[in-house]
C-alpha positions in Angstrom: 3.8 23.1 -31.1 4.3 23.6 -27.5 7.6 22.4 -25.8 5.3 20.5 -23.4 1.7 19.6 -24.2 -0.9 21.8 -22.8 -2.8 18.8 -21.3 -1.0 17.3 -18.4 -1.9 13.7 -19.4 -4.8 13.7 -16.7 -3.2 15.1 -13.7 -5.8 17.9 -13.4 -8.3 15.2 -12.9 -6.8 15.2 -9.2 -9.2 17.9 -8.6 -12.2 16.1 -9.6 -11.5 13.4 -7.3 -11.2 12.9 -3.6 -7.6 12.2 -2.7 -4.0 11.8 -4.1 -1.4 9.3 -3.3 2.3 8.3 -4.1 1.2 6.8 -7.5 -0.9 8.5 -10.2 -2.8 5.3 -10.9 -4.0 5.1 -7.5 -4.7 8.9 -6.8 -8.3 9.0 -6.7 -8.9 6.5 -4.0 -5.5 5.8 -2.2 -2.6 3.2 -2.5 -3.2 0.1 -0.2 -0.1 -0.1 1.9 1.7 -3.5 2.0 2.5 -5.5 5.1 4.9 -3.4 7.2 6.7 -6.6 8.3 10.3 -6.7 6.7 10.3 -10.7 6.6 6.8 -10.8 4.8 8.1 -8.0 2.5 11.1 -9.7 1.7 9.2 -12.7 0.7 7.3 -10.9 -1.9 4.5 -10.0 0.5 3.6 -13.7 1.1 3.0 -14.0 4.9 -0.8 -15.0 5.5 0.4 -18.6 6.5 4.1 -17.6 7.4 4.4 -14.5 9.7 4.0 -15.5 13.4 3.1 -13.6 16.4 3.1 -9.7 16.7 4.5 -9.6 13.2 1.7 -11.5 11.6 -1.3 -9.8 13.3 -1.7 -7.3 10.3 -1.5 -10.2 7.7 -3.7 -12.7 9.4 -5.4 -12.6 12.9 -4.8 -16.3 13.5 -1.3 -15.9 13.3 -1.4 -14.1 16.7 -2.4 -17.2 18.4 1.3 -18.4 18.1 2.5 -15.6 20.5 4.4 -16.7 23.8 4.6 -14.2 26.6 4.9 -10.6 25.7 6.1 -9.6 22.1 6.9 -6.2 20.7 7.3 -5.2 17.1 8.5 -2.2 15.6 8.8 -1.2 12.0 9.9 1.8 9.9 9.5 2.0 6.1 10.8 4.4 3.6 9.2 4.8 0.2 10.7 6.5 -2.9 8.2 7.0 -5.7 9.4 8.0 -8.9 7.1 8.9 -12.2 8.0 10.1 -15.3 5.4 11.3 -17.9 6.3 10.7 -21.8 4.6 12.1 -24.7 4.9 10.1 -27.9 6.9 11.5 -31.0 5.6 10.8 -34.4 7.0 10.7 -37.9 5.5 12.1 -41.1 3.5 9.0 -41.3 2.1 9.4 -37.9 4.1 6.3 -36.8 5.5 6.6 -33.0 9.3 6.8 -33.3 9.8 7.4 -29.5 8.8 9.1 -26.4 9.8 12.5 -24.9 10.1 12.9 -21.1 8.2 16.1 -20.4 7.9 15.7 -16.5 9.8 13.6 -13.8 9.1 13.6 -10.3 10.6 11.9 -7.4 9.4 11.8 -3.7 10.4 10.1 -0.5 8.0 9.1 2.4 8.6 7.5 5.8 6.1 5.2 7.6 6.0 3.6 11.0 4.2 0.6 12.4 4.2 -0.9 16.0 2.5 -3.9 17.7 2.4 -5.3 21.1 1.1 -8.8 21.7 0.5 -10.7 24.8 -0.4 -14.3 25.7 -0.8 -15.4 29.4 1.6 -18.0 30.7 0.3 -21.1 32.2 -2.1 -23.8 31.6 -5.4 -22.5 30.8 -8.5 -23.9 29.0 -9.1 -20.4 27.2 -6.4 -18.0 27.1 -6.4 -16.0 23.9 -3.5 -14.0 22.7 -4.3 -10.2 22.5 -2.6 -7.3 20.3 -3.1 -3.8 19.8 -1.2 -2.1 17.0 -0.8 0.9 14.7 0.0 0.9 11.0 -0.7 3.0 7.8 -3.4 1.5 5.5 -4.1 3.9 2.7 -1.5 6.3 1.3 -2.4 9.6 0.0 0.7 11.3 -0.6 1.6 12.6 -4.0 3.7 15.3 -5.8 3.5 16.3 -9.3 5.3 19.2 -11.2 5.4 20.2 -14.7 6.4 23.4 -16.4 4.8 24.7 -19.6 6.8 26.7 -22.3 5.9 28.5 -25.5 7.4 28.0 -28.9 10.1 30.5 -27.9 11.1 28.1 -24.9 9.7 30.7 -22.4 8.2 29.9 -19.4 4.5 30.3 -19.2 3.6 28.9 -15.7 4.5 25.9 -13.3 1.8 23.4 -12.4 1.9 21.8 -9.1 -0.5 18.9 -7.7 0.2 18.0 -4.2 -1.3 15.6 -1.7 -0.5 14.8 1.9 -1.7 12.5 4.6 -3.5 9.1 4.6 -5.6 6.6 6.4 -4.2 4.8 9.4 -5.5 1.8 11.3 -5.4 1.3 15.3 -6.0 -2.4 15.6 -7.2 -4.9 18.4 -6.7 -8.5 17.7 -7.9 -11.7 19.5 -6.5 -15.3 18.9 -6.7 -18.7 20.1 -5.5 -22.2 19.3 -8.9 -23.9 19.2 -7.6 -27.5 18.3 -4.2 -28.8 18.4 -2.3 -26.9 15.3 -5.7 -25.1 14.3 -5.7 -21.4 15.1 -8.5 -18.6 14.5 -8.4 -14.9 14.9 -10.5 -11.9 14.8 -9.2 -8.2 14.2 -10.9 -5.0 14.4 -9.2 -1.8 12.5 -10.3 1.5 13.7 -9.5 3.5 10.7 -9.0 7.4 11.0 -7.3 9.7 8.4 -6.8 13.2 7.3 -5.4 14.3 4.0 -5.3 17.4 1.8 -5.0 18.1 -1.9 -3.6 21.5 -3.4 -3.3 22.3 -7.1 -1.3 25.5 -8.1 -0.3 27.5 -11.1 2.9 29.5 -10.6 3.4 32.4 -13.2 6.7 34.0 -13.6 7.1 37.4 -11.9 5.1 40.2 -13.7 3.0 37.8 -15.7 0.3 36.7 -13.4 -0.6 35.8 -9.9 -0.4 32.3 -8.5 -3.6 30.3 -8.6 -4.5 27.7 -6.2 -7.3 25.4 -5.3 -7.3 23.3 -2.1 -9.2 20.8 -0.3 -9.1 18.9 3.0 -10.6 15.6 4.1 -11.2 13.8 7.4 -12.3 10.4 7.3 -13.0 7.5 9.8 -14.4 3.8 9.6 -14.2 0.4 11.0 -13.3 -2.9 9.4 -13.2 -6.4 10.6 -10.8 -9.4 9.5 -11.1 -13.2 10.2 -8.5 -15.5 9.8 -7.7 -19.1 10.3 -4.6 -21.1 10.2 -4.1 -24.9 9.8 -0.8 -26.7 10.5 -1.8 -30.3 10.7 -1.5 -30.9 7.1 1.7 -32.9 6.2 4.5 -30.3 5.5 2.0 -27.7 4.3 0.3 -25.0 6.3 -2.9 -23.5 5.0 -4.3 -20.2 5.9 -7.4 -18.2 5.2 -8.3 -14.5 5.7 -11.6 -12.5 5.0 -11.7 -8.7 5.4 -15.1 -7.1 5.6 -15.9 -4.2 3.3 -15.5 -0.8 5.0 -17.3 2.6 4.8 -14.9 5.5 5.1 -17.2 8.7 5.8 -16.0 12.1 6.5 -16.2 15.7 5.8 -14.4 17.9 3.3 -13.6 21.6 2.7 -13.0 22.8 -0.8 -11.9 26.2 -1.9 -11.9 26.6 -5.6 -9.9 29.1 -7.4 -10.9 32.6 -6.6 -13.3 31.8 -3.7 -13.0 33.5 -0.5 -14.9 30.9 1.6 -14.7 27.2 1.3 -17.4 25.0 0.4 -17.8 22.1 3.0 -19.9 18.8 3.0 -19.7 15.0 3.8 -19.1 12.0 1.7 -18.7 8.2 2.0 -16.5 5.8 0.0 -17.6 2.1 0.3 -14.3 0.1 0.0 -14.8 -3.5 -0.9 -14.0 -7.0 1.0 -11.3 -9.0 0.2 -10.7 -12.8 0.5 -6.9 -14.4 0.6 -5.7 -18.0 0.7 -2.0 -18.5 2.0 0.3 -21.6 1.8 3.6 -22.4 3.5 5.4 -25.4 2.0 8.4 -27.2 4.2 10.3 -29.3 1.7 11.5 -32.8 3.1 15.1 -32.3 2.9 18.0 -31.2 5.3 18.1 -27.6 3.8 16.2 -25.4 6.1 14.2 -23.7 3.3 10.4 -22.8 3.2 8.3 -21.6 0.4 5.3 -19.3 0.8 2.4 -18.5 -1.6 -0.3 -16.0 -1.3 -3.3 -15.1 -3.4 -5.6 -12.2 -2.6 -9.0 -11.3 -4.3 -10.3 -8.0 -3.9 -13.8 -7.1 -5.2 -13.0 -3.5 -6.4 -16.0 -3.6 -8.9 -18.2 -3.2 -5.6 -16.5 -0.1 -4.6 -19.1 3.0 -4.5 -18.4 6.8 -4.2 -21.2 8.9 -2.6 -20.1 12.0 -4.6 -22.0 10.9 -7.5 -19.1 9.3 -9.7 -19.1 5.8 -11.1 -15.4 4.9 -10.8 -15.9 1.5 -12.7 -13.1 -0.2 -11.0 -11.8 -3.8 -11.7 -11.5 -6.6 -9.3 -8.0 -7.6 -8.6 -6.2 -11.0 -8.0 -2.7 -10.5 -6.5 -0.2 -13.1 -6.6 2.8 -13.3 -3.9 5.5 -15.9 -3.6 8.6 -16.1 -1.4 11.5 -18.4 -0.3 13.3 -18.2 3.1 16.5 -20.1 3.7 17.8 -20.4 7.5 21.5 -20.6 8.3 22.5 -21.9 11.7 19.0 -21.2 13.3 19.8 -17.6 13.8 20.3 -16.1 10.3 17.9 -15.9 7.4 17.9 -15.1 3.6 14.8 -14.3 1.6 13.6 -13.5 -1.8 10.2 -12.8 -3.3 8.1 -11.8 -6.1 4.6 -10.0 -6.3 2.2 -9.6 -9.3 0.0 -6.7 -8.4 -2.9 -5.5 -10.8 -4.2 -2.1 -10.4 -7.8 -1.6 -9.5 -8.3 1.2 -12.0 -7.4 -1.4 -14.8 -6.7 -4.9 -14.2 -4.3 -5.2 -17.2 -2.2 -2.7 -15.7 0.1 -4.3 -13.4 3.2 -3.8 -11.2 5.8 -6.3 -11.1 7.7 -6.2 -7.5 10.8 -8.1 -6.8 12.0 -8.2 -3.1 14.8 -9.6 -1.0 16.0 -9.3 2.5 17.8 -10.8 5.6 17.0 -11.6 9.2 19.4 -12.0 12.2 18.7 -13.0 15.8 20.8 -10.7 17.9 20.9 -11.3 21.9 17.2 -12.4 21.8 16.1 -9.5 19.4 15.1 -10.3 16.0 16.2 -7.7 13.2 14.6 -8.1 9.9 15.6 -6.0 6.8 13.9 -6.0 3.3 13.8 -4.1 0.1 11.4 -4.3 -2.8 11.4 -2.8 -6.3 8.3 -2.3 -8.3 7.9 -1.2 -11.9 4.8 -0.2 -13.6 4.0 1.3 -17.3 0.6 2.3 -18.7 -0.9 4.4 -21.3 -2.9 7.5 -20.5 -4.5 10.1 -23.0 -1.7 11.5 -25.2 1.0 9.3 -23.8 2.2 7.1 -21.0 3.3 7.0 -17.3 6.2 5.0 -16.0 6.5 4.3 -12.2 9.3 3.0 -10.1 8.4 2.4 -6.5 11.1 1.2 -4.1 10.1 0.3 -0.5 12.5 -0.5 2.4 11.4 -1.8 5.5 13.4 -2.6 9.0 11.6 -4.5 11.6 12.8 -5.2 15.4 10.9 -7.8 17.3 11.6 -8.8 21.0 10.1 -11.5 23.1 9.9 -10.9 26.8 
């Protein structure tokens, strides 16, 4: 029996798809990036009714209406994605007695986000807040390596699967207070992305040549988001957000193994719409604590792939909950939890725990947050264990 199984537990399927990303479960159509606001991330991602101004424009366009003057928000994120592949070990009665880790990969990525929001001063009957921003939307980065050995523990070859790139959004958002403590907003995301995938077999010197296959993709699309925020309710703020479906269309260039000239063509992925509800609760006590809760439903079963594949994805319902406590009006402590089903199998979920701090320093708001997500699921002949760590720092200043 081989030291490492000849089947890489599905990783070669990367070549059959269109993209890859920092988790194997989402390699085919990308990982949806969470909010780049550190306050929201620290509260488990619950920010649809909570994040105000420039920080909240990407979560709920209506939150932009609470901007005063000129507000600038900058964020930087670091992502650590660890993945292990494990094959089962059997006893003489075909019972599983344990697992053998045959591949372990760890990758680091950095992401950036910026938003500028403006609301005119003075008394106007109609003076909507306006914001422009840039942020990552789909992550297509991935790195996988496994080494194949024979019964004599000699290296046969190394297999690499690597993805690089993603889809980013340049956003324009308008929001207004249409009635006392009732806000509405409309956002438009102009999506643009480039990503490539490479698959290689590297043989020891003198045994064989390196074989590789490459593909390159260039995509674009437009998505709209409509948001509402109501703060008139007693101690409870209610928010609703709807994001339209979006077609990501583009061209690809594919160079299979042994080919001298690449094959080219066009494709379209129809990503589904999503609906989210958010609540922020202000308890009636002297302790300055707020509770936030979000539920987001995405109709992944409506996803379509023009390349002729039937992905058969599952609808997902994601839950996010967070707690924020304020100290001396300038410092905040936050904790949160997120329950995140995967669109490739709704029974495969990531449990994500988060925490963070926020301080006001000479008129500049600095927020720090970290989130740890863990997921495990079975694949052919084994299982995958993923640990994803996300760290975000956000700096916001109001002029």
